[in-house]
Backbone as CSV, one residue per row, in Angstrom:
resi,resn,N_x,N_y,N_z,CA_x,CA_y,CA_z,C_x,C_y,C_z
1,MET,69.525,98.605,74.782,70.322,99.634,74.143,69.765,101.011,74.522
2,VAL,70.641,101.873,74.966,70.241,103.243,75.291,70.026,104.000,73.979
3,ARG,68.856,104.592,73.853,68.527,105.345,72.642,68.615,106.841,72.907
4,THR,68.669,107.603,71.828,68.697,109.057,71.925,67.302,109.570,72.260
5,ILE,67.218,110.454,73.243,65.937,111.060,73.613,65.764,112.336,72.804
6,LEU,64.662,112.409,72.068,64.363,113.607,71.277,64.035,114.758,72.218
7,THR,64.427,115.963,71.823,64.151,117.126,72.658,63.329,118.164,71.909
8,TYR,62.632,118.961,72.704,61.841,120.084,72.200,62.752,120.958,71.346
9,PRO,62.334,121.419,70.175,61.014,121.364,69.565,60.872,120.306,68.461
10,ASN,61.500,119.141,68.600,61.410,118.106,67.570,59.938,117.824,67.232
11,PRO,59.569,117.893,65.938,58.158,117.735,65.552,57.575,116.351,65.855
12,ILE,58.402,115.331,65.987,57.887,113.994,66.316,57.195,114.012,67.676
13,LEU,57.663,114.871,68.575,57.066,114.957,69.909,55.643,115.511,69.873
14,LYS,55.250,116.124,68.778,53.912,116.717,68.659,52.925,115.801,67.926
15,LYS,53.418,114.639,67.459,52.560,113.696,66.738,51.844,112.760,67.700
16,LYS,50.591,112.444,67.378,49.839,111.480,68.168,50.339,110.077,67.808
17,ALA,50.670,109.285,68.814,51.197,107.937,68.590,50.080,106.968,68.207
18,VAL,50.447,105.931,67.457,49.471,104.941,67.002,49.430,103.760,67.968
19,PRO,48.252,103.141,68.113,48.145,101.976,69.001,49.021,100.818,68.511
20,VAL,49.470,100.023,69.466,50.224,98.815,69.144,49.209,97.741,68.769
21,ALA,49.340,97.188,67.559,48.393,96.184,67.075,48.757,94.786,67.567
22,VAL,50.052,94.484,67.593,50.524,93.153,67.984,51.716,93.311,68.918
23,ILE,51.683,92.597,70.031,52.822,92.597,70.953,53.724,91.441,70.549
24,ASN,54.929,91.781,70.097,55.849,90.763,69.590,57.264,91.046,70.090
25,ASP,58.253,90.369,69.507,59.639,90.567,69.935,60.098,92.000,69.733
26,ALA,59.633,92.649,68.671,60.010,94.051,68.424,59.460,94.944,69.542
27,THR,58.251,94.643,70.010,57.659,95.404,71.117,58.479,95.206,72.385
28,ARG,58.860,93.948,72.661,59.651,93.655,73.851,61.020,94.338,73.785
29,GLU,61.615,94.358,72.604,62.907,95.042,72.431,62.745,96.546,72.651
30,LEU,61.667,97.111,72.115,61.379,98.534,72.315,61.279,98.840,73.810
31,VAL,60.534,98.021,74.544,60.350,98.250,75.985,61.686,98.138,76.719
32,ARG,62.500,97.136,76.376,63.825,97.002,77.004,64.658,98.260,76.760
33,ASP,64.669,98.731,75.502,65.435,99.935,75.163,64.894,101.159,75.894
34,MET,63.570,101.257,75.981,62.972,102.403,76.675,63.354,102.399,78.153
35,ALA,63.279,101.238,78.793,63.630,101.153,80.212,65.098,101.509,80.410
36,GLU,65.963,100.949,79.577,67.392,101.223,79.695,67.673,102.716,79.490
37,THR,66.996,103.306,78.517,67.174,104.732,78.223,66.692,105.585,79.386
38,MET,65.517,105.252,79.937,64.954,106.003,81.065,65.882,105.929,82.277
39,TYR,66.347,104.720,82.616,67.231,104.572,83.773,68.556,105.302,83.543
40,ASP,69.086,105.210,82.326,70.346,105.883,82.007,70.225,107.400,82.175
41,ALA,69.047,107.943,81.815,68.816,109.388,81.911,68.326,109.806,83.298
42,GLN,68.161,108.842,84.193,67.681,109.074,85.553,66.299,109.717,85.572
43,GLY,65.441,109.233,84.668,64.062,109.696,84.623,63.146,108.756,85.373
44,VAL,61.894,109.162,85.549,60.898,108.303,86.184,59.895,107.757,85.170
45,GLY,59.970,108.218,83.936,59.066,107.738,82.906,59.594,108.074,81.527
46,LEU,59.114,107.310,80.540,59.501,107.562,79.156,58.407,107.016,78.251
47,ALA,58.077,107.778,77.228,57.101,107.356,76.225,57.839,107.077,74.913
48,ALA,57.351,106.099,74.156,58.013,105.711,72.908,58.275,106.896,71.966
49,PRO,57.343,107.857,71.823,57.638,108.985,70.927,58.899,109.770,71.322
50,GLN,59.270,109.719,72.594,60.462,110.446,73.035,61.749,109.862,72.464
51,ILE,61.683,108.615,71.984,62.851,108.037,71.318,62.562,107.841,69.825
52,GLY,61.558,108.566,69.320,61.275,108.582,67.892,60.407,107.451,67.384
53,VAL,59.750,106.715,68.293,58.880,105.608,67.895,57.435,106.003,68.178
54,SER,56.654,106.158,67.131,55.287,106.649,67.278,54.321,105.510,67.613
55,GLN,54.533,104.888,68.777,53.653,103.827,69.260,53.207,104.155,70.678
56,ARG,52.036,103.647,71.050,51.446,103.949,72.349,52.014,103.004,73.418
57,VAL,53.259,103.292,73.799,53.965,102.500,74.808,54.635,103.466,75.783
58,ILE,54.466,103.187,77.085,55.154,103.980,78.112,55.790,103.044,79.124
59,VAL,56.856,103.530,79.749,57.465,102.848,80.891,57.598,103.873,82.014
60,ILE,57.377,103.400,83.237,57.435,104.276,84.413,58.094,103.502,85.553
61,ASP,58.914,104.195,86.325,59.433,103.642,87.576,59.683,104.811,88.524
62,VAL,58.791,104.955,89.488,58.930,106.044,90.461,59.596,105.561,91.746
63,SER,60.060,104.304,91.764,60.628,103.731,92.987,61.982,104.336,93.350
64,GLN,62.750,104.773,92.346,64.065,105.371,92.558,65.009,104.408,93.286
65,ARG,64.799,103.112,93.059,65.658,102.115,93.704,66.434,101.353,92.636
66,GLU,67.745,101.354,92.772,68.584,100.669,91.802,68.579,99.160,92.011
67,GLU,68.544,98.723,93.272,68.655,97.291,93.532,67.392,96.515,93.173
68,ARG,66.216,97.132,93.324,64.959,96.476,92.962,64.025,97.465,92.283
69,PRO,64.283,97.746,91.017,63.404,98.686,90.325,61.983,98.130,90.205
70,GLU,61.031,99.010,90.079,59.626,98.620,89.947,59.098,99.169,88.626
71,LEU,59.515,98.532,87.543,59.168,99.009,86.203,57.715,98.699,85.869
72,ILE,56.993,99.726,85.446,55.623,99.587,84.949,55.689,99.749,83.432
73,VAL,55.140,98.778,82.718,55.082,98.818,81.252,53.617,98.887,80.855
74,CYS,53.260,99.892,80.060,51.880,100.036,79.605,51.847,100.174,78.085
75,ILE,51.105,99.282,77.477,50.906,99.322,76.030,49.456,99.741,75.796
76,ASN,49.264,100.743,74.951,47.940,101.307,74.655,47.200,101.748,75.926
77,PRO,47.859,102.521,76.792,47.202,102.931,78.040,46.080,103.939,77.809
78,VAL,45.032,103.826,78.640,43.917,104.784,78.607,43.480,105.078,80.040
79,PHE,43.018,106.290,80.259,42.456,106.653,81.559,41.022,106.140,81.615
80,VAL,40.677,105.483,82.718,39.286,105.079,82.915,38.633,105.901,84.020
81,HIS,39.468,106.613,84.799,38.922,107.477,85.843,39.998,108.470,86.265
82,THR,39.577,109.691,86.514,40.468,110.710,87.057,39.687,111.490,88.110
83,GLU,40.392,111.965,89.126,39.708,112.788,90.125,40.695,113.677,90.860
84,GLY,40.149,114.734,91.432,40.950,115.636,92.246,41.880,116.505,91.427
85,GLU,42.591,117.348,92.145,43.524,118.272,91.496,44.874,118.216,92.178
86,SER,45.887,118.440,91.363,47.269,118.464,91.832,47.952,119.620,91.105
87,TYR,48.917,120.221,91.753,49.682,121.300,91.123,51.113,121.139,91.593
88,GLU,51.890,120.398,90.824,53.249,120.043,91.220,54.243,120.456,90.138
89,GLU,55.493,120.571,90.554,56.567,120.893,89.616,56.909,119.657,88.796
90,GLU,57.030,119.844,87.490,57.384,118.761,86.583,58.556,119.163,85.713
91,GLY,59.302,118.163,85.320,60.347,118.310,84.322,60.134,117.222,83.286
92,CYS,60.999,117.181,82.293,60.828,116.205,81.221,62.170,115.935,80.563
93,LEU,62.430,114.672,80.268,63.677,114.320,79.587,63.758,114.948,78.201
94,SER,62.606,115.272,77.608,62.584,115.908,76.286,62.633,117.432,76.355
95,VAL,62.591,117.968,77.566,62.723,119.419,77.773,63.764,119.612,78.881
96,PRO,65.024,119.283,78.571,66.052,119.302,79.622,66.256,120.687,80.245
97,LYS,66.598,120.683,81.513,66.967,121.881,82.266,65.819,122.878,82.438
98,TYR,64.568,122.401,82.337,63.433,123.293,82.538,62.375,122.541,83.342
99,SER,61.767,123.227,84.279,60.651,122.649,85.028,59.632,123.743,85.308
100,ALA,58.405,123.317,85.581,57.329,124.269,85.869,56.219,123.538,86.607
101,ASN,55.420,124.280,87.342,54.260,123.709,88.009,53.156,123.474,86.986
102,VAL,52.521,122.310,87.095,51.496,121.907,86.126,50.262,121.406,86.880
103,HIS,49.082,121.784,86.382,47.827,121.275,86.936,47.583,119.878,86.385
104,ARG,47.329,118.937,87.280,47.039,117.551,86.922,45.924,117.036,87.825
105,HIS,45.469,115.824,87.540,44.539,115.140,88.443,45.345,114.538,89.590
106,ALA,44.748,114.492,90.773,45.427,113.942,91.946,45.441,112.411,91.928
107,LYS,44.395,111.812,91.373,44.284,110.350,91.310,43.847,109.940,89.903
108,VAL,44.382,108.806,89.457,44.003,108.284,88.144,43.860,106.763,88.214
109,VAL,43.056,106.245,87.308,42.983,104.804,87.071,43.285,104.616,85.590
110,VAL,44.273,103.770,85.310,44.737,103.545,83.941,44.603,102.065,83.610
111,LYS,44.055,101.790,82.418,44.033,100.418,81.902,44.985,100.362,80.721
112,ALA,45.668,99.230,80.609,46.628,99.047,79.521,46.852,97.555,79.336
113,LEU,47.692,97.235,78.362,48.150,95.859,78.175,49.572,95.753,78.695
114,ASN,49.922,94.595,79.254,51.312,94.356,79.637,52.020,93.639,78.487
115,LEU,53.264,93.251,78.685,54.027,92.614,77.606,53.503,91.237,77.222
116,ASP,52.655,90.650,78.074,52.037,89.369,77.738,50.690,89.558,77.043
117,GLY,50.307,90.809,76.788,49.033,91.089,76.135,47.850,91.022,77.075
118,GLU,48.114,90.933,78.382,47.041,90.885,79.375,46.650,92.296,79.788
119,GLU,45.348,92.502,80.033,44.890,93.810,80.496,45.273,93.987,81.963
120,VAL,45.846,95.136,82.266,46.225,95.477,83.634,45.593,96.812,83.996
121,THR,45.320,97.000,85.280,44.738,98.247,85.767,45.630,98.790,86.874
122,TYR,45.918,100.082,86.791,46.723,100.754,87.809,45.894,101.868,88.431
123,ARG,45.848,101.885,89.761,45.249,102.984,90.505,46.416,103.761,91.104
124,ALA,46.459,105.043,90.806,47.645,105.800,91.214,47.274,107.158,91.784
125,GLU,48.142,107.616,92.690,48.066,108.977,93.194,49.491,109.455,93.409
126,GLY,49.649,110.723,93.733,50.980,111.265,93.962,51.832,111.252,92.699
127,LEU,53.128,110.986,92.886,54.069,111.019,91.765,53.690,110.042,90.662
128,LEU,53.189,108.862,91.022,52.820,107.884,89.996,51.662,108.398,89.137
129,ALA,50.675,109.037,89.748,49.556,109.603,88.978,50.058,110.681,88.020
130,ILE,50.962,111.517,88.502,51.528,112.572,87.656,52.311,111.941,86.505
131,ALA,53.092,110.908,86.804,53.893,110.255,85.764,53.001,109.637,84.683
132,PHE,51.910,108.979,85.086,50.982,108.426,84.090,50.441,109.527,83.186
133,GLN,50.007,110.629,83.784,49.433,111.721,82.986,50.480,112.327,82.061
134,HIS,51.685,112.517,82.570,52.779,113.107,81.802,53.128,112.217,80.605
135,GLU,53.285,110.906,80.849,53.692,109.999,79.771,52.574,109.781,78.757
136,ILE,51.336,109.664,79.221,50.218,109.495,78.279,50.033,110.756,77.447
137,ASP,50.315,111.923,78.026,50.313,113.159,77.230,51.266,113.026,76.034
138,HIS,52.453,112.454,76.260,53.403,112.268,75.156,52.772,111.461,74.028
139,LEU,51.950,110.482,74.367,51.301,109.658,73.345,50.286,110.460,72.550
140,GLU,49.811,111.543,73.142,48.845,112.434,72.472,49.535,113.589,71.754
141,GLY,50.861,113.611,71.779,51.601,114.691,71.133,51.680,115.952,71.977
142,MET,51.575,115.784,73.286,51.613,116.938,74.196,52.818,116.861,75.111
143,LEU,53.382,118.012,75.425,54.450,118.132,76.411,53.893,118.846,77.637
144,PHE,54.564,118.706,78.765,54.058,119.351,79.984,53.963,120.860,79.811
145,VAL,54.801,121.446,78.972,54.752,122.898,78.778,53.485,123.326,78.033
146,ASP,52.817,122.386,77.369,51.547,122.695,76.701,50.446,122.962,77.716
147,HIS,50.649,122.568,78.975,49.669,122.814,80.034,49.846,124.186,80.688
148,LEU,50.905,124.879,80.340,51.144,126.200,80.926,50.197,127.225,80.320
149,SER,49.988,128.315,81.035,49.164,129.398,80.499,49.857,129.967,79.255
150,PRO,49.111,130.627,78.358,49.744,131.185,77.159,50.934,132.100,77.472
151,LEU,50.819,132.910,78.519,51.906,133.810,78.888,53.135,133.016,79.347
152,LYS,52.919,132.052,80.236,54.037,131.242,80.734,54.660,130.413,79.609
153,ARG,53.831,129.955,78.667,54.349,129.167,77.540,55.250,130.032,76.665
154,GLU,54.860,131.279,76.424,55.698,132.196,75.632,57.004,132.499,76.365
155,MET,56.908,132.686,77.677,58.122,132.919,78.467,59.040,131.696,78.388
156,PHE,58.448,130.503,78.466,59.236,129.277,78.346,59.957,129.238,76.998
157,LYS,59.231,129.503,75.910,59.830,129.410,74.570,61.024,130.351,74.436
158,LYS,60.884,131.576,74.936,61.987,132.538,74.872,63.172,132.069,75.722
159,LYS,62.868,131.663,76.947,63.921,131.213,77.860,64.606,129.966,77.299
160,TYR,63.834,129.033,76.758,64.393,127.784,76.257,65.254,128.028,75.018
161,ARG,64.790,128.925,74.153,65.584,129.278,72.963,66.962,129.820,73.385
162,ARG,66.966,130.703,74.398,68.220,131.251,74.908,69.111,130.156,75.493
163,MET,68.509,129.241,76.253,69.276,128.143,76.858,69.919,127.277,75.785
164,VAL,69.192,126.993,74.726,69.718,126.151,73.635,70.832,126.877,72.913
165,GLU,70.647,128.174,72.640,71.666,128.961,71.950,72.958,129.057,72.754
166,GLU,72.802,129.135,74.086,73.976,129.251,74.955,74.642,127.900,75.218
167,GLY,73.949,126.818,74.805,74.508,125.473,74.970,74.236,124.968,76.337
């Protein structure tokens, strides 16, 4: 089921998500809905808080292939290693029609649980590394615009307010 994606400045997006204690049918349904919602919105990642569920679950697919998607599901993801620097343009399904360059790590290693409760490790660079950092930020109650300088963040808030008012 495609769910509604919450948008800035919804306060739920600023809350830190809670770890998933048990992986069950409700968790699997959540992941199915998240994947369907992400694909429907043509995104590359989605975190549970973006659909109003305060749990540490993310889905990512940077393959951009409809015939054979490569869905990554991470439950309770954590960084075990980060290195290098990246400065790329990012957007967000929760901040529609706005993008900005953001400083990130160039490479990351993430550990998480899959839907079977098994520990999985992902080594990522490029777009996948950025997507992991972006989605895990959502679990911490952070948006990509929180990484902007104070001046750029104020400019964003003014510009975004105008965009929302104008529809």
